[in-house]
KELUMBA-836737 format. One record per residue (C-alpha): residue number from 0; residue in one letter; x, y, z. Coordinates in nm, 2 decimals. Example, Ala and Ser with C-alpha at 12.3 -4.5 7.8 and 13.67 -1.06 7.14 Angstrom:
2
0_A_1.23_-0.45_0.78
1_S_1.37_-0.11_0.71
***
This chain:
744
0_M_13.04_7.10_6.21
1_S_12.69_7.21_6.31
2_G_12.37_6.94_6.21
3_P_12.13_7.04_5.91
4_P_11.79_7.24_5.95
5_A_11.47_7.04_6.16
6_I_11.16_6.97_5.94
7_G_10.86_7.02_6.15
8_G_11.12_7.05_6.50
9_V_11.24_6.73_6.41
10_T_11.60_6.64_6.22
11_P_11.58_6.41_5.94
12_P_11.76_6.07_5.96
13_Y_11.83_6.13_5.61
14_L_12.05_6.47_5.63
15_R_12.27_6.33_5.91
16_T_12.55_6.51_6.05
17_H_12.92_6.44_6.03
18_A_12.83_6.38_6.40
19_E_12.59_6.19_6.38
20_S_12.65_5.99_6.10
21_R_12.94_5.64_6.11
22_M_13.27_5.75_5.99
23_V_13.33_5.55_5.65
24_A_13.65_5.45_5.47
25_F_13.56_5.41_5.10
26_R_13.77_5.42_4.75
27_W_13.76_5.72_4.52
28_C_13.45_5.56_4.29
29_S_13.61_5.72_3.92
30_I_13.55_5.36_3.75
31_S_13.86_5.25_3.53
32_H_13.77_5.24_3.16
33_R_13.93_5.02_3.04
34_S_14.35_5.04_2.95
35_R_14.31_5.43_2.90
36_R_14.30_5.45_3.29
37_G_14.52_5.15_3.41
38_N_14.78_5.42_3.48
39_H_14.57_5.54_3.78
40_M_14.47_5.24_3.90
41_A_14.89_5.20_3.86
42_R_14.93_5.52_4.04
43_N_14.72_5.46_4.28
44_G_14.76_5.10_4.43
45_S_14.34_5.06_4.37
46_Y_14.32_4.75_4.19
47_G_13.99_4.70_4.02
48_F_13.84_5.13_4.19
49_G_14.03_5.33_3.98
50_R_14.23_5.67_4.08
51_A_14.29_5.81_4.47
52_A_14.20_5.58_4.77
53_F_13.80_5.73_4.91
54_A_13.86_6.00_5.18
55_V_13.67_5.97_5.50
56_I_13.23_6.06_5.38
57_S_13.19_6.41_5.55
58_A_12.87_6.45_5.44
59_T_12.49_6.24_5.41
60_V_12.48_5.97_5.20
61_L_12.12_5.98_5.03
62_A_12.04_5.61_4.89
63_L_11.85_5.53_4.60
64_G_11.83_5.13_4.61
65_C_11.76_4.93_4.89
66_V_11.66_4.98_5.29
67_G_11.92_4.78_5.52
68_P_11.90_4.63_5.84
69_A_11.69_4.83_6.13
70_H_11.55_5.07_5.84
71_A_11.90_5.18_5.74
72_V_11.88_5.33_5.40
73_T_12.16_5.16_5.16
74_G_12.11_5.15_4.77
75_L_12.23_5.38_4.50
76_A_12.38_5.71_4.62
77_A_12.49_6.03_4.58
78_M_12.78_6.14_4.86
79_A_12.95_6.52_4.91
80_I_13.29_6.34_4.95
81_T_13.62_6.52_5.04
82_A_13.88_6.40_4.78
83_P_14.21_6.41_4.83
84_A_14.40_6.74_4.72
85_T_14.59_6.67_4.36
86_T_14.88_6.87_4.18
87_A_14.90_7.07_3.87
88_T_14.98_6.78_3.68
89_E_14.76_6.49_3.78
90_T_14.46_6.39_3.58
91_E_14.10_6.33_3.69
92_T_13.77_6.23_3.49
93_Y_13.53_6.46_3.26
94_I_13.29_6.46_3.04
95_V_13.26_6.64_2.73
96_D_12.98_6.72_2.55
97_A_12.96_6.95_2.22
98_A_12.67_7.07_1.97
99_T_12.77_6.80_1.69
100_L_13.05_6.53_1.70
101_A_13.26_6.67_1.46
102_A_13.26_6.96_1.72
103_L_13.31_6.68_1.98
104_N_13.61_6.54_1.76
105_S_13.79_6.90_1.71
106_A_13.79_6.95_2.07
107_V_13.94_6.69_2.20
108_A_14.17_6.63_1.89
109_P_14.48_6.78_2.05
110_L_14.46_6.55_2.38
111_P_14.66_6.26_2.39
112_D_14.48_5.92_2.21
113_A_14.56_5.72_2.55
114_D_14.29_5.98_2.82
115_V_14.05_6.07_2.52
116_E_13.76_5.79_2.47
117_V_13.51_5.91_2.20
118_L_13.15_5.81_2.29
119_P_13.01_5.85_1.94
120_E_12.65_5.69_2.01
121_L_12.59_5.98_2.23
122_G_12.81_6.25_2.11
123_K_12.99_6.25_2.42
124_A_13.35_6.17_2.52
125_I_13.52_6.04_2.84
126_V_13.85_6.24_2.92
127_D_14.10_6.25_3.17
128_L_14.28_6.60_3.22
129_T_14.43_6.77_3.47
130_A_14.25_7.10_3.62
131_A_14.39_7.35_3.36
132_Q_14.33_7.13_3.11
133_A_13.97_7.08_3.20
134_T_13.93_7.50_3.20
135_R_14.07_7.59_2.88
136_L_13.88_7.30_2.74
137_D_13.54_7.47_2.88
138_A_13.58_7.77_2.74
139_T_13.59_7.67_2.37
140_P_13.29_7.81_2.23
141_G_12.93_7.52_2.24
142_V_13.20_7.28_2.47
143_T_13.06_7.15_2.77
144_V_13.32_6.95_3.02
145_A_13.17_6.84_3.36
146_A_13.34_6.68_3.62
147_D_13.26_6.28_3.68
148_E_13.00_6.25_3.95
149_I_12.98_5.94_4.20
150_L_12.73_5.72_4.22
151_S_12.68_5.44_4.46
152_L_12.49_5.13_4.51
153_A_12.47_4.85_4.83
154_D_12.28_4.57_4.99
155_A_11.94_4.51_5.10
156_Q_11.75_4.33_5.42
157_D_11.55_4.03_5.48
158_S_11.22_4.06_5.53
159_A_10.85_3.87_5.43
160_P_10.83_3.88_5.08
161_W_10.53_4.03_4.85
162_N_10.49_3.79_4.54
163_L_10.47_3.91_4.16
164_D_10.11_3.85_4.25
165_R_10.03_4.22_4.31
166_L_10.13_4.31_3.91
167_D_9.84_4.14_3.78
168_Q_9.57_4.25_4.00
169_S_9.26_4.47_3.94
170_T_9.17_4.57_4.29
171_P_9.32_4.68_4.57
172_S_9.54_4.41_4.79
173_V_9.36_4.44_5.11
174_G_9.58_4.16_5.23
175_V_9.76_3.85_5.07
176_G_9.42_3.68_5.15
177_T_9.27_3.88_4.89
178_Q_9.51_3.76_4.61
179_L_9.48_3.52_4.32
180_G_9.79_3.33_4.42
181_Q_9.89_3.36_4.05
182_Y_10.08_3.61_3.84
183_W_9.91_3.62_3.47
184_Y_10.12_3.80_3.19
185_P_10.11_3.71_2.83
186_H_10.20_3.40_2.68
187_S_10.49_3.57_2.47
188_A_10.64_3.67_2.85
189_G_10.91_3.91_2.71
190_S_11.03_3.73_2.47
191_G_11.29_3.87_2.19
192_V_11.32_4.16_2.43
193_R_11.62_4.23_2.58
194_I_11.66_4.41_2.90
195_Y_11.99_4.60_2.98
196_I_12.11_4.61_3.32
197_V_12.30_4.92_3.40
198_D_12.42_4.85_3.74
199_S_12.66_4.60_3.93
200_G_12.72_4.36_3.64
201_V_12.49_4.06_3.73
202_W_12.55_3.69_3.82
203_A_12.51_3.45_3.55
204_G_12.53_3.13_3.76
205_H_12.16_3.22_3.90
206_P_11.89_2.91_3.79
207_D_11.70_3.27_3.77
208_F_11.92_3.33_3.46
209_A_11.92_2.98_3.27
210_G_11.97_3.02_2.92
211_R_11.85_3.40_2.86
212_I_12.18_3.58_2.97
213_I_12.43_3.67_2.76
214_D_12.79_3.87_2.77
215_G_12.71_4.26_2.83
216_Y_12.97_4.55_2.88
217_D_13.20_4.61_3.15
218_A_13.22_4.97_3.14
219_I_13.47_5.01_3.49
220_G_13.78_4.69_3.39
221_Q_13.65_4.44_3.61
222_L_13.86_4.13_3.51
223_E_13.57_3.92_3.60
224_G_13.34_4.09_3.34
225_P_12.95_4.22_3.32
226_T_12.83_3.82_3.39
227_S_12.97_3.87_3.76
228_D_12.91_4.06_4.04
229_C_13.06_4.08_4.34
230_N_12.80_4.36_4.50
231_G_12.45_4.17_4.41
232_H_12.26_4.46_4.37
233_G_12.22_4.39_3.95
234_T_12.16_4.06_4.03
235_A_11.90_4.10_4.25
236_V_11.73_4.38_4.00
237_A_11.78_4.14_3.70
238_S_11.59_3.92_3.88
239_A_11.31_4.12_3.99
240_A_11.32_4.24_3.60
241_A_11.35_3.90_3.43
242_G_11.40_3.58_3.69
243_T_11.20_3.32_3.54
244_V_11.06_3.28_3.91
245_N_11.11_3.60_4.05
246_G_11.08_3.81_3.77
247_A_10.78_4.01_3.55
248_A_10.96_3.91_3.21
249_K_11.07_3.54_3.23
250_L_11.19_3.49_2.85
251_A_11.35_3.82_2.77
252_T_11.71_3.76_2.73
253_I_11.90_3.95_3.03
254_V_12.21_4.20_2.92
255_P_12.45_4.33_3.25
256_V_12.64_4.65_3.20
257_K_12.84_4.69_3.48
258_V_12.90_5.03_3.59
259_A_12.93_4.98_3.95
260_D_13.24_4.80_4.15
261_C_13.20_4.55_4.46
262_L_13.12_4.84_4.71
263_G_12.85_4.97_4.51
264_H_13.01_5.28_4.36
265_A_12.97_5.41_4.03
266_S_13.00_5.72_3.81
267_T_12.87_5.92_3.56
268_S_13.12_5.87_3.32
269_A_13.08_5.49_3.41
270_V_12.69_5.51_3.29
271_I_12.74_5.73_2.95
272_D_12.97_5.46_2.85
273_G_12.73_5.19_2.91
274_L_12.46_5.38_2.77
275_N_12.66_5.43_2.41
276_W_12.79_5.09_2.43
277_I_12.39_4.96_2.46
278_A_12.33_5.23_2.18
279_A_12.57_5.08_1.91
280_S_12.53_4.72_1.99
281_N_12.19_4.63_2.00
282_P_12.08_4.44_1.71
283_A_11.86_4.60_1.43
284_D_11.49_4.55_1.49
285_T_11.58_4.41_1.85
286_P_11.32_4.56_2.09
287_A_11.46_4.65_2.37
288_A_11.44_4.83_2.71
289_I_11.69_4.98_3.00
290_N_11.70_4.95_3.38
291_I_11.86_5.25_3.57
292_S_11.84_5.17_3.95
293_L_12.07_5.43_4.05
294_G_12.14_5.80_4.09
295_A_12.18_6.09_4.34
296_L_12.08_6.38_4.48
297_D_12.14_6.68_4.26
298_K_12.07_6.99_4.45
299_D_12.33_7.24_4.30
300_G_12.24_7.14_3.89
301_S_12.61_6.94_3.83
302_A_12.68_6.97_3.48
303_G_12.78_6.61_3.48
304_Y_12.45_6.47_3.64
305_A_12.29_6.68_3.36
306_L_12.52_6.51_3.03
307_M_12.40_6.21_3.24
308_E_12.06_6.29_3.19
309_D_12.12_6.39_2.79
310_A_12.32_6.09_2.74
311_V_11.96_5.88_2.89
312_A_11.71_6.10_2.71
313_T_11.95_6.07_2.38
314_I_11.89_5.70_2.42
315_V_11.56_5.69_2.43
316_A_11.55_5.96_2.18
317_Q_11.74_5.58_1.98
318_G_11.37_5.38_2.02
319_F_11.47_5.20_2.40
320_F_11.30_5.26_2.68
321_V_11.43_5.31_3.03
322_S_11.32_5.26_3.33
323_I_11.46_5.45_3.66
324_A_11.42_5.39_3.99
325_A_11.27_5.72_4.20
326_G_11.45_5.73_4.52
327_N_11.49_5.58_4.85
328_E_11.50_5.90_5.08
329_G_11.17_5.93_5.22
330_F_11.12_5.93_5.63
331_G_10.81_5.98_5.84
332_D_10.60_6.26_5.65
333_A_10.93_6.39_5.50
334_V_10.91_6.28_5.11
335_P_11.18_6.47_4.89
336_E_11.09_6.51_4.50
337_A_11.23_6.27_4.21
338_C_11.27_6.56_4.06
339_Q_11.60_6.69_4.25
340_F_11.72_6.38_4.18
341_S_11.97_6.21_3.83
342_P_11.94_6.08_3.64
343_A_11.52_5.99_3.79
344_R_11.43_6.35_3.60
345_T_11.46_6.27_3.29
346_P_11.18_6.35_3.13
347_T_11.14_6.10_2.86
348_A_11.23_5.83_3.10
349_F_11.00_5.65_3.30
350_T_11.04_5.70_3.68
351_A_10.91_5.45_3.91
352_G_10.84_5.51_4.28
353_A_10.75_5.19_4.54
354_A_10.45_5.13_4.65
355_D_10.41_4.89_5.01
356_A_10.12_4.64_5.08
357_W_10.08_4.70_5.39
358_L_10.03_5.09_5.44
359_D_10.12_5.10_5.84
360_E_10.03_4.73_5.85
361_A_9.64_4.82_5.82
362_G_9.60_4.58_5.50
363_V_9.56_4.93_5.26
364_E_9.82_4.99_4.95
365_G_10.01_5.32_4.95
366_R_10.35_5.49_4.93
367_A_10.68_5.34_5.05
368_W_10.80_5.47_5.35
369_F_11.12_5.55_5.19
370_S_10.97_5.62_4.87
371_N_11.05_5.98_4.67
372_A_10.75_6.11_4.53
373_G_10.67_6.41_4.33
374_S_10.55_6.50_3.99
375_C_10.85_6.36_3.80
376_V_10.69_5.98_3.90
377_D_10.50_5.83_3.62
378_A_10.35_5.56_3.83
379_F_10.42_5.34_4.15
380_A_10.53_4.95_4.17
381_P_10.54_4.71_4.38
382_G_10.88_4.81_4.63
383_V_10.85_4.63_4.99
384_N_10.92_4.26_5.02
385_I_11.06_4.16_4.63
386_M_11.16_3.81_4.66
387_T_11.51_3.85_4.44
388_A_11.82_3.62_4.36
389_S_12.14_3.62_4.57
390_L_12.48_3.58_4.49
391_N_12.64_3.21_4.47
392_G_12.41_2.98_4.55
393_A_12.24_3.18_4.86
394_P_11.88_3.15_4.89
395_D_11.67_3.41_4.69
396_A_11.56_3.67_4.98
397_P_11.33_3.95_5.01
398_R_11.48_4.34_4.95
399_D_11.30_4.67_4.95
400_G_11.36_5.00_4.78
401_T_11.29_5.16_4.42
402_S_11.57_4.97_4.34
403_F_11.32_4.67_4.27
404_G_11.02_4.88_4.19
405_A_11.18_5.00_3.88
406_P_11.29_4.68_3.74
407_M_10.94_4.57_3.74
408_V_10.82_4.81_3.54
409_T_11.09_4.73_3.30
410_G_11.01_4.32_3.25
411_L_10.65_4.47_3.22
412_A_10.76_4.69_2.95
413_A_10.92_4.40_2.78
414_L_10.61_4.20_2.81
415_H_10.44_4.47_2.62
416_L_10.73_4.52_2.36
417_A_10.71_4.13_2.28
418_D_10.36_4.18_2.12
419_H_10.44_4.53_2.01
420_A_10.80_4.51_1.87
421_S_10.80_4.86_1.63
422_D_10.66_5.05_1.94
423_T_10.83_5.38_2.01
424_P_10.92_5.48_2.43
425_Q_10.63_5.71_2.44
426_Q_10.37_5.43_2.32
427_T_10.54_5.18_2.52
428_T_10.50_5.48_2.85
429_D_10.12_5.48_2.71
430_A_10.08_5.12_2.69
431_L_10.18_5.10_3.07
432_L_9.99_5.41_3.21
433_A_9.71_5.29_3.05
434_S_9.70_4.92_3.22
435_A_9.82_5.11_3.53
436_Q_9.50_5.11_3.82
437_T_9.45_5.45_3.94
438_G_9.35_5.54_4.27
439_A_9.53_5.19_4.48
440_L_9.76_5.36_4.69
441_A_9.64_5.54_5.00
442_D_9.73_5.89_5.13
443_T_9.75_5.96_5.45
444_P_9.91_6.23_5.71
445_A_10.13_5.94_5.84
446_R_10.23_5.86_5.48
447_R_10.12_6.13_5.24
448_L_10.16_6.00_4.84
449_D_10.30_6.33_4.74
450_S_10.65_6.46_4.79
451_T_10.67_6.75_5.10
452_I_11.03_6.87_5.07
453_H_11.29_7.04_4.82
454_Y_11.64_7.06_4.93
455_D_11.79_7.42_4.82
456_S_12.20_7.40_4.79
457_S_12.27_7.37_5.17
458_T_12.19_7.12_5.36
459_S_11.81_7.23_5.47
460_A_11.49_7.14_5.29
461_S_11.18_7.34_5.29
462_T_10.83_7.27_5.29
463_V_10.68_7.22_4.94
464_V_10.42_7.00_4.82
465_T_10.43_6.86_4.44
466_P_10.15_6.58_4.37
467_S_10.21_6.25_4.23
468_P_10.03_6.04_4.02
469_N_9.81_5.77_4.19
470_L_9.89_5.51_3.93
471_L_10.04_5.15_4.04
472_V_10.11_4.95_3.73
473_R_10.00_4.64_3.70
474_T_10.07_4.35_3.34
475_P_9.93_4.48_3.01
476_A_9.82_4.11_2.94
477_P_9.45_4.17_3.08
478_V_9.33_3.94_3.37
479_P_9.18_3.71_3.28
480_P_8.76_3.77_3.29
481_T_8.58_3.59_3.58
482_P_8.38_3.28_3.40
483_G_8.01_3.34_3.32
484_A_7.67_3.16_3.40
485_V_7.63_2.75_3.33
486_A_7.38_2.76_3.05
487_N_7.09_2.57_3.04
488_F_7.23_2.29_3.35
489_R_6.98_1.99_3.30
490_S_6.96_1.67_3.45
491_S_6.94_1.46_3.15
492_A_6.96_1.05_3.29
493_R_6.89_0.89_3.59
494_T_6.95_0.50_3.69
495_A_6.92_0.34_4.01
496_T_7.26_0.45_4.08
497_S_7.36_0.70_3.86
498_L_7.27_1.09_3.78
499_T_7.36_1.23_3.48
500_F_7.39_1.61_3.37
501_A_7.43_1.81_3.09
502_W_7.47_2.19_3.01
503_D_7.51_2.39_2.63
504_E_7.86_2.56_2.79
505_P_8.06_2.63_2.88
506_T_8.29_2.32_2.84
507_D_8.51_2.39_3.14
508_V_8.27_2.33_3.48
509_R_8.35_2.27_3.85
510_L_8.02_2.02_4.01
511_T_7.96_1.99_4.34
512_I_7.68_1.72_4.49
513_E_7.59_1.65_4.81
514_G_7.30_1.42_4.95
515_G_7.23_1.10_5.08
516_G_7.40_1.16_5.40
517_R_7.80_1.21_5.18
518_A_8.01_1.54_5.22
519_A_7.99_1.75_4.97
520_A_8.25_1.63_4.68
521_F_8.29_1.83_4.37
522_V_8.49_1.72_4.06
523_N_8.59_1.97_3.73
524_V_8.46_1.82_3.39
525_A_8.57_1.88_3.07
526_G_8.31_1.91_2.85
527_T_7.91_1.96_2.85
528_E_7.83_1.66_3.02
529_H_7.95_1.41_3.33
530_T_7.75_1.15_3.52
531_F_7.78_1.07_3.91
532_T_7.80_0.71_3.99
533_G_7.78_0.49_4.30
534_L_7.44_0.67_4.39
535_T_7.18_0.58_4.66
536_G_6.84_0.42_4.48
537_T_6.56_0.66_4.52
538_T_6.74_0.94_4.71
539_T_6.75_1.28_4.64
540_Y_7.10_1.49_4.55
541_T_7.16_1.82_4.48
542_V_7.40_1.93_4.25
543_T_7.53_2.25_4.15
544_A_7.74_2.38_3.84
545_T_7.98_2.66_3.83
546_A_8.20_2.78_3.53
547_L_8.55_2.74_3.56
548_S_8.83_2.92_3.37
549_D_9.20_2.85_3.40
550_G_9.13_2.79_3.76
551_L_8.90_3.06_3.82
552_L_8.53_3.04_3.92
553_G_8.22_3.19_3.79
554_A_8.06_3.45_4.05
555_T_7.70_3.27_3.91
556_S_7.60_2.89_3.97
557_T_7.31_2.70_3.93
558_T_7.19_2.44_4.16
559_L_6.92_2.15_4.04
560_A_6.76_1.84_4.31
561_A_6.75_1.49_4.11
562_I_6.65_1.18_4.24
563_T_6.81_0.83_4.16
564_S_6.54_0.64_3.97
565_V_6.44_0.25_4.04
566_G_6.16_0.28_3.77
567_I_6.18_0.11_3.41
568_L_5.98_0.32_3.15
569_A_5.72_0.10_2.93
570_T_5.84_0.21_2.62
571_A_5.69_0.19_2.22
572_T_5.81_0.21_1.87
573_P_5.75_0.57_1.70
574_T_5.53_0.52_1.39
575_I_5.57_0.82_1.07
576_S_5.24_0.88_0.88
577_G_5.22_1.08_0.58
578_T_5.35_1.07_0.23
579_M_5.68_1.09_0.17
580_K_5.71_1.35_-0.09
581_V_5.82_1.75_-0.07
582_G_5.54_1.96_0.06
583_Y_5.33_1.75_0.29
584_V_5.37_1.66_0.65
585_L_5.49_1.45_0.83
586_T_5.30_1.28_1.15
587_A_5.47_1.10_1.42
588_T_5.30_0.89_1.67
589_A_5.46_0.80_1.99
590_G_5.28_0.50_2.07
591_V_5.17_0.40_2.45
592_W_5.41_0.45_2.71
593_G_5.37_0.36_3.09
594_P_5.29_0.43_3.35
595_P_5.09_0.76_3.25
596_T_5.19_1.10_3.27
597_V_5.51_1.04_3.08
598_T_5.66_1.36_2.87
599_L_5.76_1.30_2.57
600_R_6.01_1.44_2.30
601_A_6.06_1.38_1.94
602_Q_6.34_1.43_1.73
603_W_6.36_1.40_1.36
604_Y_6.61_1.26_1.19
605_R_6.73_1.31_0.81
606_S_6.94_0.99_0.67
607_G_7.05_0.92_1.05
608_V_7.13_1.27_1.12
609_A_6.87_1.49_1.34
610_I_6.74_1.71_1.20
611_A_6.78_2.10_1.38
612_G_6.50_2.28_1.53
613_A_6.29_1.91_1.39
614_T_6.13_1.83_1.81
615_A_5.78_1.87_1.74
616_R_5.52_1.53_1.67
617_T_5.52_1.68_1.31
618_Y_5.73_1.74_1.03
619_K_5.68_1.93_0.72
620_V_5.91_1.77_0.46
621_G_6.13_1.98_0.23
622_P_6.38_2.01_-0.05
623_A_6.72_1.91_0.22
624_D_6.48_1.60_0.21
625_V_6.48_1.45_-0.13
626_G_6.66_1.12_-0.21
627_K_6.70_1.10_0.24
628_A_6.54_0.83_0.47
629_I_6.33_1.01_0.74
630_S_6.32_0.86_1.07
631_V_6.19_0.96_1.40
632_R_6.31_0.89_1.79
633_V_6.10_0.94_2.09
634_T_6.26_1.02_2.46
635_G_6.07_0.97_2.74
636_S_6.15_1.06_3.05
637_R_5.92_1.07_3.44
638_A_6.02_1.12_3.79
639_G_6.21_0.82_3.94
640_Y_6.23_0.67_3.62
641_T_6.50_0.63_3.37
642_T_6.46_0.78_3.06
643_A_6.41_0.58_2.75
644_T_6.44_0.61_2.37
645_S_6.24_0.45_2.11
646_A_6.31_0.51_1.73
647_S_6.07_0.41_1.38
648_S_6.22_0.27_1.13
649_A_6.36_0.47_0.87
650_R_6.12_0.55_0.63
651_T_6.12_0.49_0.26
652_V_6.39_0.76_0.04
653_V_6.22_1.11_0.00
654_V_6.06_1.20_-0.37
655_L_6.01_1.49_-0.54
656_G_5.70_1.72_-0.53
657_S_5.38_1.76_-0.73
658_L_5.38_2.11_-0.82
659_V_4.97_2.26_-0.86
660_A_4.97_2.35_-1.25
661_P_4.64_2.44_-1.38
662_T_4.59_2.52_-1.74
663_P_4.70_2.84_-1.86
664_T_4.37_3.06_-1.95
665_I_4.39_3.35_-2.24
666_S_4.25_3.65_-2.14
667_G_4.22_3.98_-2.35
668_T_4.04_4.11_-2.68
669_R_4.17_3.94_-2.96
670_R_4.26_4.15_-3.25
671_S_4.55_4.33_-3.42
672_G_4.70_4.55_-3.14
673_Y_4.55_4.40_-2.88
674_T_4.78_4.28_-2.56
675_L_4.72_3.89_-2.46
676_T_4.74_3.77_-2.09
677_A_4.85_3.41_-1.97
678_N_4.66_3.37_-1.64
679_G_4.69_3.04_-1.43
680_I_4.77_3.00_-0.99
681_W_5.04_2.73_-0.93
682_G_5.15_2.58_-0.62
683_P_5.21_2.52_-0.35
684_G_5.41_2.89_-0.23
685_A_5.61_3.05_-0.51
686_V_5.65_2.89_-0.82
687_A_5.92_2.99_-1.13
688_L_5.73_3.03_-1.43
689_T_5.84_3.07_-1.80
690_Y_5.60_3.14_-2.11
691_R_5.60_3.05_-2.52
692_W_5.37_3.24_-2.76
693_Y_5.26_3.01_-3.03
694_R_5.11_3.09_-3.37
695_S_4.88_2.83_-3.54
696_G_5.15_2.62_-3.32
697_V_5.48_2.76_-3.46
698_P_5.67_2.96_-3.14
699_I_5.65_3.29_-3.19
700_K_6.00_3.46_-3.18
701_W_6.11_3.65_-2.86
702_A_5.75_3.61_-2.72
703_T_5.80_3.52_-2.39
704_A_5.65_3.69_-2.11
705_K_5.36_3.58_-1.92
706_T_5.17_3.89_-2.14
707_Y_5.17_3.92_-2.57
708_R_5.08_4.20_-2.78
709_L_4.89_4.09_-3.13
710_T_5.01_4.21_-3.46
711_Y_4.87_4.21_-3.80
712_A_5.12_3.90_-3.86
713_D_4.84_3.67_-3.64
714_R_4.57_3.80_-3.85
715_F_4.36_3.49_-3.98
716_D_4.60_3.23_-3.73
717_T_4.52_3.13_-3.34
718_I_4.75_3.22_-3.05
719_R_4.84_3.00_-2.74
720_V_5.05_2.99_-2.49
721_R_5.21_2.69_-2.27
722_V_5.35_2.80_-1.91
723_T_5.63_2.58_-1.74
724_G_5.67_2.55_-1.32
725_I_5.97_2.49_-1.15
726_K_6.07_2.48_-0.77
727_T_6.34_2.28_-0.58
728_G_6.25_1.97_-0.47
729_Y_5.94_1.92_-0.69
730_T_5.90_1.76_-1.05
731_G_5.89_2.05_-1.33
732_V_5.57_2.08_-1.49
733_G_5.43_2.23_-1.84
734_R_5.09_2.28_-1.96
735_Y_4.92_2.42_-2.25
736_S_4.65_2.67_-2.30
737_A_4.34_2.63_-2.55
738_P_4.41_2.83_-2.90
739_T_4.23_3.13_-2.94
740_V_3.95_3.19_-3.25
741_R_4.15_3.29_-3.54
742_I_4.23_3.67_-3.49
743_P_4.02_3.88_-3.76
***
């Protein structure tokens, strides 16, 4: 058999011919679907794997999972397989689809129950048919019959690990040394969200899953069940999605859905069966994300792959977020389109490519050399040196592949859904794309970001460039902001052996001190004041304050130089002069402090509580001071001396003030029909005034305004007015005017 055509003059290693490839013997991977498939296992003697033994592979294996030893690509693969010949009566597994569930039930009704499994949640059936039966059923109007297709997954190689830390970075990582070394994620951490791992099962005994893995579903009928894994791929994938140590969503619930056997072989029917179980079993109102790190190259538009993609689209439409690996067929400048791989090309699922932190070992991020690309990729995720769980107590191991980029996306989706449980898959996708880092991945001639080849129906490929999104997924939780500056940093007190520093905010600060022959040392302070002790007298120390938040230092620092003191200030007891009455001004006299040129600052107190803003030498008594004792404290400071404070004795309780209350006068013509006006200026400031007019000493009904209009009833009587003043903090006062002459 001749080899495939070369691209750019080089025979691509990912399209090895039969002569170039090793001969690999394996079993058919028509997966045993519980008792319905038992006749296949008995007939073929292939316990646990289903139908007849696999033939020798005579075509290329295109991997989707991990990079194996010596850069051999291994993982989830589509295999062109030469099957054993079948007799006219021998059955094979098919997938049946119809326009409605009723039409589907009607189409398969004539078949024996033992050979039919209807999947009502996805509107499909898995049936065992002879070739003639399949042809007749496919001819039924509105019914599609597709042969079961083969998928595969395999092992991974050891290499240097790349931490989860990249997921919370806001700038490209030019080497490990520039990363923070911490993985930031929402406090909910995926709690309350189910992550379904559609893979080879998950080994429940690994401590990375302790207390968070529940029994799932076995679509291939292995006795060990879904919480076992004889391949290791599913365990590693689950670890990347939700491991306590290795995963993105550390509190999510892990549900294994086993669709692949110990050799990493899966089928489209097993995947469809597993998705149907998820749709039927997920508790109501429980947010869920599904990870599918498997797939296959589909150059010819296989109906089986199309039905699997339809099943994925159906479960997405039912509200499940699905993350799928893009595939690992890239090599050199040949980068396949993810749109030619199933189910990665499902439009409503999230397809993840793999990113590499060290592009060509130059410290620049880019597409991983093996990752598929193109327009069907939604974004890239870290996919090289991903630390994952191993089987049976073996040490955790780093792995490569889009198989491990996809579960990182699944984990990030779980983080989002834990805090937005009602979001649709599209809203979750939009949130992940909105938080993704744009432009982080380099596009170089040696490592193209876009896809560059397209396969035709044969083994050849043509050069077709399809753009990829330059997006690198990040955790939906914001990276903690860099702390700001320390506000009002100051030296507040000193002694011969100590220095005290204070600031207004924040309450988490790192102070670094040096001087006096001692090496620089720092202390993290929770509060707004700190005293350094054990210092040398009459020595200058330099102290730098930097804001601190969750282990991150602020970009701005404030530095002060301070000298330990040896002198003691001479102080005096302050006195207060002035009237202790609302509206009056009190004056503080500090007395004589020394030695000369002592800086003094006053603080007034109301019954022992500092009055905000009252730091001047004088203080005006206000209404809030009524019934309270007023005092003042004076603080003196001088370079080289200990700061000192002295307080006055409290003055007597403040009493109500006295209003300026003049005797009212009356203006206006004293004659019926004319208006009289009460006059007088009250104080201090605005005073609330009320009025009452009298006729020959008797109150006039309704006459309570500042003015009064004389009437015929006022003839031959005298008129006078009483004005009453009221103001908070002052004693109310009433004043009468002199009576007018008798009104003619």
